[in-house]
N, C-alpha and C positions, 0 to 999 in steps of 0.2 A: 548620775547625770546632776547636778548642781545647777538649778535655775538661778539668775540673777535676781527674779522678782516672784511672788507668790501668784497663784491663778487668778484670784480675786484684783491683784494689783495688775495684773495682765489686761484682765478686761476692763478694768477702770481706764486704764490708759488708751482705749480703743484699739487694743490689738487685732490682729487676724492670724488666724493659723491657714496655713497653705500647705496642700498636700499634693505631690506631684507623682506622677506615675510614669516608670521607665517603659516603653512599649519595645519588646525586642522583636528583632529581624523575623523569629518564627512567627510573629503576631500579624507580620503585614503580609499582604498579597495572598492570603489563605484561601478567601472564598471570591469567584468571580464576580464582577460588579456588571456584568453584561454577558451573562452565559448564553442568549439564546442567539450570539453570533455563530454558536457551532451547531444550530438546527439543522437538521439534514444529515448529520453524522452516522455512520454506522453504529448499531447497538448490537450487535454481534458479539456474544462473550467470547467467541472464539477467536476472535480478530484482536490484534494490540491496538488497532486504533479507534475500538469499543472502549478502552479504558484509557488511553492515553494520547495528548495532541502535543507535538513539539512547536512550539510559537517560533515567529521571526526574531523575536526579541531575546531568545534562549530561556523563556521561561515554559514548564511543563503544565500541562492542564490534566489533571487526574480527574476521571469519572467515575465516579464510585455508586453503586448500586445501594450499599448499606448507609446507615445515616448513624449521626453523632447525637445520641437519645441524653448525652452527659457522661458517657463513659471517656471520651477523650479521642474519638476517632480522628477528629480533625487534626490532630498532630500524629496520630498513630501510623496513619494510612500515608501521610506525607513523608514520614520518616523512612516506610518500608520502600516508597519508590524512590527516594532521593538516594538512599543506600544503593540501589540496584542502578540506577541511572548514574550516579558520580556527579550529583548536580547539589547544590545547597537547598537545605529546607525552605530556605525564604524564597526560592525559585519556583516551588510548586504551588498552583491553583486548583484548589480541591472542588469538584462539582458534586454535590450528593445528593441521592434520591430524586433526581428529577427524571421522572419516567420516557421524557423525549429526547434526554441527553444521556443517560446512563445505562449499561446493561442491566438485566433483571439478575440480581444476585441473591433473590430470596429476601425473605425478611430479616429485619435485624433482631433477633431473638436468639437466646439459647448461649450467649456468649459466643457468636458466630462472626460479629464483625470483623477481628482480626483473624482468627483461626481460619474462616474461609474467605471472607471477602478480601482480607488484605493479603492472603497468600495467593488469590487469584491475580491481584493487581502487581504483587511482587514477581510473579511469573513473567507477566505480561511487559514488565519494566525490563527483567534480565532478557528477555526476547529483544526488546527496543534496544540495548546497549549491543548485542552483538548485531542488530542491524545497521546502527549507527558506526559499530567499527568497519562493518564491510563498506557501507559508504564511503567513510574517510579514506579507505585503504586504496579504493579506486581513485579517488582525487589526489591522494597522497604516492601514489603508485608504489605502495608498501603492502606486505602481507598482513591480513587483520591480526595474526598473531603478534606483529610486532608492533601493536599501538595499545593504548589504554586509554580507556575512557574516565575523566576525573575533571572536577570542577567544570563541568558543562562545555567540556571540549573533549576532542579528540587529538591525543599527540603521540610522539613515537617515545615508546618505552627509553630509548637511549639518549632522549633528549632530541630538542630541535621544536620548530614552529607547529602548532597544531592547529585544527579546524574547530570553530564553534559549532555546536548543536544546530543553532539557528540558521547559520551559514549552508549545513548538510540537508535539511529540511526545509526549513523556512515556512512552516504552517502548512505544507504538503502533506498528505498521507503516507505511513509507511508501508501500507497495503501488504501486510504479512500475518500468517497465522501465528497464535501464540503457541510456541514451541515448549513442550512441557520437560523436553532433556536440556533446554538452555542453561548453562551453568550458573549457579548462584555465587555471589560475593561470598567469601570464605569469613564465616562469624568472628575470627580471629584477627580479621584486618577491618571490622565495623568502624565506621567513624562517625555514623549518624544513630543507627539502632542500638537500644541499651543505653542511650543517654536521657535523662530526666528533663524533657525541654517544656517549655511554658505552652500551655494551651490558648490557641489564638483568641479563643472565645471569651476568655475572662476577664481582659480589662474593659471591654465594653459591657460585662454583665455587672460587673463590680460597679463601673459608671453610670449605669442605668441606660446605655444607649443602645444597648444589644436588641434588636429588630426580632420580635417573636411574631407567631401566626396572627396574633391579637392585633399586631400593628400594620398588617397588608391593607394597603389601601389601593382601590381600583376606580379608574374613570367611572361615574355614574354610579356608583354602588349604594345598595340599599342594605339596611339592617333588618333583619328577620327574627323571628319568635315562633317557637312551635307551642302549641297548646295540645295538653297531653290529659288522658283521662285519668281517673283517679285508680283505676285497677286495670291490670294487664288482661286483654281482651275485650274490653268495653267497645261497643261499637258508636260510633256518631250518629245521634238520632236527630239533632236539630241544632241550627246556629242562627243566632239573633245579629245581623250585621247590625241592625239601628242602635244596639247598645253601644255602639263605639263612635256613633256619627260625631260626636262631639270633639273627634279627634281628626284633624284633617289629614287629606292626603295619606289615609292608611288603606291597605287592599288587604283583603282577605283571600287565603288560598285554601281550598279544598280540593283533596285528592282522595275519593272514596274516606276512609277514614283517618285521613292524614289532614291534619288543619294547623295552619300558619299564618302569620301575618308580616307584612313588609312594609318599610315606611323609610322616608329618608333620613329622619332623625331616629337615633338609636332609642331614645328614651320614649318617643312616641309609639315605638314597635313593642317595649316594656310595657308600657301603660294598657296598650289595646289588647294585649295577650292577657293581661291582668283584669281588663273589664268586659272582655267579650265572652257574651252568655252564650252557653253550650248546654245541649242536653246528652247524656250518655247512656247507653243501656248499663243494666247491672252486669258483673262478671264476678264469678266464682272459680275462675282459674286457680287462683294463688292457693297453695295447700296450708299456707302456714308455716314459721320458721322451724316448729318443734317437728314437723313432719318431712321437713327437707332429708334428712339424713337417712331414713328408711327408703324413701322415693329413689334416692342414689343408688342406695344398695339393691335396690329391687330392679334396676334395669331401666329399660331395655338397654342392652349392649351392643356396641357396634361391633365389636371383634374381639376376639382371644388372641394376643398377639403374643408369642414368644420372642423376647429379644436375644437371649442368651440359653443355650442349654447343653449341657454336660455331663454324663453319668446318667444312671437311673433315678431319678428323682422321688418318684412315687415309692420305689421298691425302700429306698434309704429313709425316708421318711415313717414309712410302715414300722421301721424297727429300733426306732430312734426316740430317746424321750425328747418331747415336743415343747416348744417355747412358742408361744401364741400371743400376741398382741394387736390391740387395735387402736387406731389414730383416727380422728377427725378434725378436719380443716373446715371449720363452719365458712358460709356466705360472707364474702369479705368485700367491702368498697374501696375502689381505689382511693378516692377521696384527694384529689392534688388539690396542691395550694393554691393554684389558680384554675380556671374553667376552662373545659375543652373549648376550641372554636376553629372554625375553618371560613375560607371564601371561595365562593364558586360563580362561575362565569358561563353558563349553557345559552350559546346562541347559535344561531344558523348551522345547526347540526354537529356542533363542536363543542367542547366542555374543558375548561380549564379549573383544576380543584387544587387550591393552597391549603395544605394540611400537614399536621406534624404526624401522621400516621407512621408507624415503624414498619410497614409493609407496603408502601406506595406503588409497585407494579400489580401486587395482590390485588391491592383497593381498586387498582385500575380497571381490572377486569369486572369486579362487583359493580361500581359505577356505570361502566359501560351496558351492563345488562340493566340496572334499575333504571337506565334513561333510554334504554332501547337504541344505543349509537353502539356502530362497530368499534372495536378496541382501540384503533388507530386515530380515532377522532376524539379519543380521551387522554388529557394530559394531566398528571397528577405532581407537583410541584411540592418538595418538602419544605418545610420552615419551621424552624424550633417551637415548639408546645413547652406547655407549664409542668412536664412532667411524665413519664410513661412506664407504667409498670404491668407490662404484659396486656396490652390493648386497653386504653382509657376510652373515653368517650370522643376522640378526635375523630375518628372514621364515622361515627355516626351522627357528629356536629356537620361535618362536610356532607353527607347524603341528606339531612335535612337541606342545607344551604342548596345542593345542587336540585331539589326538588322544589324550592323556592325560585330560584334563578330562571329555570325552565319554563315555570307557570309565568312571570313575570319580564322575561326577555331582556332581564338586566341583571349585573352582578349581584351576589346578596352575600352579606357576613350574618354568620350564625354563630353566638356565643351563648354557650348554655350557662345557666342560673345553677347556684347549689343544689337547688330541688331537682333539676335534672341529672345533676352529676350523681346525687344521693339515690335519687327514685328509679333512674331508668338507664345509667351506665350497665357495661358488661362487668358482672360480678363471677367471681370464681368460688369453688368449694370442692374437696376432695375427701374421701375416706382411703384409707389405707390398712391394710391387713398382712403385716410380716409374719413369715412362720419359718423357723428354723428348728431342726433336729440335731440332736448330738448322740453318740452312741460310743461304747467303748472298744479298742482302747482309748483312753482319754486325749491322746496326742493325735488323733485323728479326727476329723470334722467331714464326713462324705459329701454331705449336700446342703445345700442352702437356698431357698424358694421365697419369693417376695411377691406376693400379689397385690399389684398395686391398680385399683378401680379409679381412674380419673375421669372425671367429666371433662368435655372440651368446652362448655359453657354454651350460652345462649346465642346463636348467630343468624343472621338472617338469610333466608336462601335467595340466592342470586338469580334463581329461576322465576323468583315470585314476584307480581308488582305490588306497590304499597299499599294495602289493604287496610291497614292500621296503622297508629301511631308511630311516629318513627323509629320508637323503641321496643314497640310490643314484638314478641317473637314470631316469627312467621312458622318456623318449625323448631323442635325441641331436638338437638342433637345428641345421641345416646353415646353411653360412655363407651371407653375402651379398656379391658382389662390387659394389664401390662405382666408379663411373668418373666422372672429372672431365675434361673438356677443354674448351680454351677458345682462341680466338685473341686473342692481345694485341698491340698495336704498343709499342714501345721496350722489350721483354723483355729478359731477360740474354742476353749472348754467349757461347758455350762459348769456353772457352781450348784447350783439347785434348780428344781422344775419350778416352772410356775405357778403361782397360787390364784388361780382367779382370773379372769379377763380385765384387763386394765385399759381406761381410754383416758384421752387427754383431748380437749378443745384448743389445739394450738398448733401452730404450723410446727412441722417436724423436717428436717431437710433430709434427703436421703442418706448422706454421709452419716447420719446416726439412726438407722432405721429400729435399731433396736433400744427400748426405752432405759436410761438409766435406773429408773425405779422398778423394772422387771428383774428378773434374775441375771446376776452378772455374770460375764465372761471372763475368764482369766486366759491372758494371752493373747500376743497381736496377731491379726490376720496378716501372715507374712508373706503371700503372694496369690492375685488373683489377676495375674496378668492377661490371661485366656477369658477374664469375666469383667470387662471394665465396666460394662452397665450395671455392675452390681452395686446396690445404696450401701455400700460401706466400704471406706477408705482402706487400701492395703496398708498395713501396719499399723493400723489404728487399734483402740480398745474399743469394745462395745459400751 
């Protein structure tokens, strides 16, 4: 491209660069602006009405218990529902992760958003399509088999006038159970699924208009900060509230060893948290980074779980040349680009929490126990956060906000600092010790076994009151031993025995459980169809 003038000449002339964004139909009407109009609907995951609502204007609201953490569920789930219902994706309205509106589909983790959550909604949509065909058949006086659902209406396959979904249902309930045998659309005829459609959240994120949990504002909302000790397990001995008397309208909240401040102005809350003089007891619970590995290896272990077992693993290993290797994944901080944040409104025996939790329904139960409220009195609303890597501090910031809000009787917003994130958020660490054995004839590989000792991390005990700072572990969850064992033919042959134990301080995925620097194995793993939990991909080389 040849410009008629240079950049310097362009700027001297007072020119302006205008960038325009085209927003596709798929980016419109994707999230409901007034979801509370659906309050009181069924949350039963066995009911079509739990997942879908056909509105009078022909749009379809999808209630999804899974949430979009950045993986694109806001377009993937509407695509699946639109395909089965025969409507345009732009007519799908998505509500996600609101415990008052969506069925409990479990946490959004382990790549289960589409695999489980999407499949449930797809089956609900298929059942709804069959129900709409039946309703249209009654109105048109024709068998359902002679009708087809397409473009938001049911019409005769032979041609002729049809009836719109909104006219058939018009905002009323379908009142039917999800039929697991309801026929799905033939993939060969897919019109929506499989297409790469634009994600509806990207335009606002690029333009800086996307609303995150940090942007949530509630009437009469206060800002809160939590003051934490210098060590895990320290007890709060004394608080000098006079040390912050220069900051007006700041309130100190103390619940045993939980200490926080709230103020109408966020900077006042930050300043008060820094200036408040406190005395904490000494604590020596931390064992030091160097001792973490041995502590994890020593247990205690919660269970010894065998996921797959085929063949006599013990006998096969006894007569085999063994390959042993150990990997260590040291403690890691999630360290999101932005801080964890949440807003809580706990008043009159009810609680509403705005959180970026990836498990809003499970977190709802935790908050209910923490606040001493019945589960039905707690609502957790999902709002996008600053990232999520297997439980950030989002849930913990929400717990901070809930305790402060209950104490002052007003909505409270808590945004963590970088010190909170690095010092008190949930970390992860894991050792793994795969073992495999090979014996002749060299074209057989009778047994593979991998024991993966994996900690579940530090979690609060829902049954315990907050008797220390918000992130102090109330109990230490022991580890689980995972065992994979199977017999497979045509598995890899070992080239040479291992010489010494090899250790690495880096993350190693299960698909590459055998180290490349350890004895090489020649030949592909041709089939482990019966052992899908194995940490080796079929057809891969070690």
